[in-house]
C-alpha positions in Angstrom: 0.0 0.0 0.0 3.0 2.3 0.6 2.2 6.0 0.9 -1.5 5.4 0.3 -1.8 4.8 4.0 -0.7 8.4 4.6 -3.6 9.9 2.7 -6.0 12.0 4.8 -9.6 12.0 3.8 -11.9 14.8 5.2 -15.0 16.8 4.3 -14.2 19.9 2.3 -16.3 22.9 1.0 -18.1 22.6 -2.3 -16.3 25.6 -3.7 -12.9 23.8 -3.2 -14.3 20.4 -4.5 -15.9 21.8 -7.6 -12.8 23.8 -8.6 -10.8 20.6 -8.4 -13.3 18.5 -10.3 -13.5 21.0 -13.1 -9.8 20.8 -13.5 -9.2 17.1 -13.0 -12.4 15.3 -14.1 -12.5 14.1 -17.7 -15.8 15.9 -18.3 -14.7 19.1 -16.7 -18.1 19.4 -15.1 -19.6 19.1 -11.6 -22.9 17.5 -10.6 -25.2 20.1 -9.1 -26.9 17.5 -6.9 -23.6 16.9 -5.0 -23.9 18.0 -1.4 -21.2 16.1 0.4 -17.6 16.4 -0.7 -14.5 14.5 0.6 -11.0 15.8 -0.2 -8.0 13.4 -0.3 -4.8 15.0 0.9 -1.2 13.9 0.8 1.6 16.1 2.1 -1.1 18.7 3.0 -2.1 19.1 -0.7 -5.4 18.2 -2.3 -5.1 15.3 -4.8 -8.5 13.8 -5.1 -12.2 14.6 -4.6 -15.3 12.4 -4.1 -18.7 14.1 -4.3 -21.9 12.5 -3.0 -25.5 13.6 -3.3 -29.0 12.7 -4.3 -29.5 11.0 -7.7 -31.1 13.1 -10.4 -34.3 11.0 -10.3 -34.3 9.2 -7.0 -37.7 7.6 -7.5 -36.2 5.6 -10.4 -33.4 4.0 -8.3 -34.6 3.9 -4.7 -36.2 0.5 -5.1 -32.9 -1.1 -6.1 -32.7 -2.1 -2.4 -35.7 -3.4 -0.6 -37.4 -1.1 1.9 -35.2 1.9 1.3 -36.4 5.1 2.9 -36.2 8.4 1.0 -33.1 9.5 3.0 -31.4 6.1 3.3 -29.3 6.1 0.1 -26.8 8.3 -1.6 -25.0 8.5 -4.9 -21.3 8.8 -5.5 -21.9 11.1 -8.4 -18.4 12.5 -9.1 -14.9 11.3 -8.4 -11.7 12.8 -9.6 -8.0 12.2 -8.8 -4.8 13.7 -10.2 -1.8 11.6 -11.1 0.2 12.3 -8.0 -1.3 9.8 -5.6 0.3 6.3 -5.4 -1.3 3.0 -6.4 -4.4 1.8 -4.6 -5.2 5.4 -3.4 -8.6 5.6 -5.0 -10.0 2.4 -3.5 -8.6 3.4 -0.1 -10.1 6.8 -0.3 -13.5 5.4 -1.2 -13.3 3.0 1.7 -12.5 5.8 4.2 -15.3 8.0 2.8 -17.7 5.1 3.3 -16.6 4.7 6.9 -17.1 8.4 7.5 -20.6 8.3 6.0 -21.4 5.2 8.2 -20.2 7.0 11.3 -21.7 10.5 10.7 -24.8 9.6 8.7 -25.9 6.2 10.0 -29.2 6.5 8.2 -27.5 5.9 4.9 -27.7 2.2 4.1 -26.3 2.0 0.5 -24.4 3.9 -2.2 -25.2 4.0 -5.9 -22.7 5.0 -8.6 -22.4 4.9 -12.4 -19.4 4.3 -14.6 -19.2 6.0 -18.0 -18.1 3.3 -20.6 -18.5 5.9 -23.4 -15.5 8.1 -22.6 -14.0 7.2 -19.3 -13.9 3.7 -17.8 -15.9 0.6 -16.8 -15.6 1.0 -13.0 -12.3 -0.6 -12.1 -12.1 1.4 -8.8 -15.7 0.4 -7.8 -14.9 -3.3 -8.3 -11.8 -2.9 -6.2 -13.8 -1.2 -3.5 -16.4 -4.0 -3.1 -19.2 -2.5 -5.2 -21.6 -4.9 -6.9 -22.3 -4.6 -10.6 -26.0 -4.5 -11.1 -26.5 -3.1 -14.6 -25.0 -2.6 -18.0 -26.8 -0.8 -20.8 -26.3 1.4 -23.8 -25.6 4.9 -22.7 -27.9 7.0 -24.8 -27.6 10.1 -22.7 -24.2 11.5 -23.8 -23.8 13.8 -26.8 -21.1 15.8 -28.6 -22.3 19.3 -29.1 -20.0 21.7 -31.0 -17.0 19.7 -29.8 -18.2 19.5 -26.2 -19.2 16.2 -24.6 -22.3 16.8 -22.5 -25.3 15.0 -21.0 -28.7 15.2 -22.6 -29.9 17.0 -19.4 -27.5 19.9 -20.2 -29.1 20.2 -23.7 -32.5 20.2 -21.9 -31.3 22.8 -19.4 -30.1 25.0 -22.2 -33.5 24.8 -24.0 -32.0 23.0 -26.9 -34.1 19.8 -26.4 -37.5 19.0 -25.1 -36.3 16.3 -22.8 -33.0 15.1 -21.4 -33.9 11.6 -22.6 -33.4 12.6 -26.2 -34.6 10.2 -28.8 -33.1 9.8 -32.3 -36.1 11.5 -34.0 -35.8 14.6 -31.8 -32.1 14.7 -32.3 -32.5 14.7 -36.1 -35.1 17.5 -35.8 -32.8 19.6 -33.6 -29.9 19.3 -36.1 -32.2 20.2 -39.0 -33.9 23.1 -37.3 -30.8 24.6 -35.7 -28.3 23.6 -38.4 -26.1 21.9 -35.8 -24.3 18.6 -35.6 -25.2 17.1 -32.3 -24.1 13.5 -32.2 -24.8 10.8 -29.7 -21.7 9.3 -28.1 -22.0 5.5 -28.3 -21.0 3.3 -25.5 -22.1 1.6 -22.3 -23.2 2.8 -18.8 -22.4 0.5 -15.9 -24.3 0.7 -12.6 -22.7 -0.2 -9.3 -24.1 -0.6 -5.8 -22.4 -0.8 -2.4 -24.3 -2.0 0.7 -23.2 -0.2 3.9 -25.9 -2.1 5.8 -25.1 -5.7 4.8 -28.5 -6.9 6.0 -30.2 -5.0 3.2 -31.4 -6.9 0.2 -30.7 -5.9 -3.4 -33.8 -6.4 -5.5 -32.1 -6.8 -8.9 -29.7 -9.5 -10.2 -26.0 -9.0 -9.3 -24.0 -9.5 -12.5 -20.6 -11.3 -12.6 -17.8 -9.0 -13.7 -17.3 -11.3 -16.7 -20.5 -9.8 -18.1 -18.5 -6.6 -18.9 -16.5 -8.4 -21.6 -19.6 -10.3 -22.8 -21.4 -7.1 -23.5 -18.4 -5.3 -24.9 -18.4 -2.7 -22.2 -14.7 -2.7 -21.2 -13.0 0.6 -21.1 -10.0 2.0 -19.2 -9.0 5.7 -19.2 -11.1 6.4 -22.2 -9.7 3.5 -24.3 -11.8 0.4 -25.3 -10.1 -2.6 -23.7 -11.5 -5.8 -22.2 -10.9 -7.0 -18.7 -9.1 -10.1 -20.1 -6.7 -7.9 -22.1 -5.9 -6.0 -19.0 -5.3 -9.1 -17.0 -3.0 -10.5 -19.7 -1.1 -7.3 -19.8 
């Protein structure tokens, strides 16, 4: 583990967290729903941020765990680290943040997170941190708009689309009407879940990690690569 044991994880202000995420996260964007931010420090300098908050549409995910109350789950909705931290730092930081949540917010029973298999990765850190894989699907919510990769919700917020779940028909209509070239970014979205309260019951099938290769969802640092290829390397 080396110097990873020296990392200090503590709650930080959103202003500090958001500035770091905008600089270090591949998307360059923060999630407005984030309300709890953990900073990861080594040698008194910030080298990583994990932001937790409510999912965009909680009613669509709250039933993933049986009997979940409205305030009993949270989403890890943004995570960013620079290249300074040593190996195993990310999984260690996640583990510490989970312990802090368990201690200071004991009502939280489980954590949800998503991995972007379109332009980032398939969730290597989540698997190393004990998360369960509960879903793989085509990610139809990411678009390239004038050279910028953004979520459909951003197009909706900007008044460009009628919905943040944009269908191909509407996308073609937008491009024709506005003379733009908005393109859907093809790839997979992977859904992960971590039970803080081990007595809770997940209501959907838990997928073996081998399913990632079966569905062609493997990606690491923005490059398409299977789990098997990484193991062989």
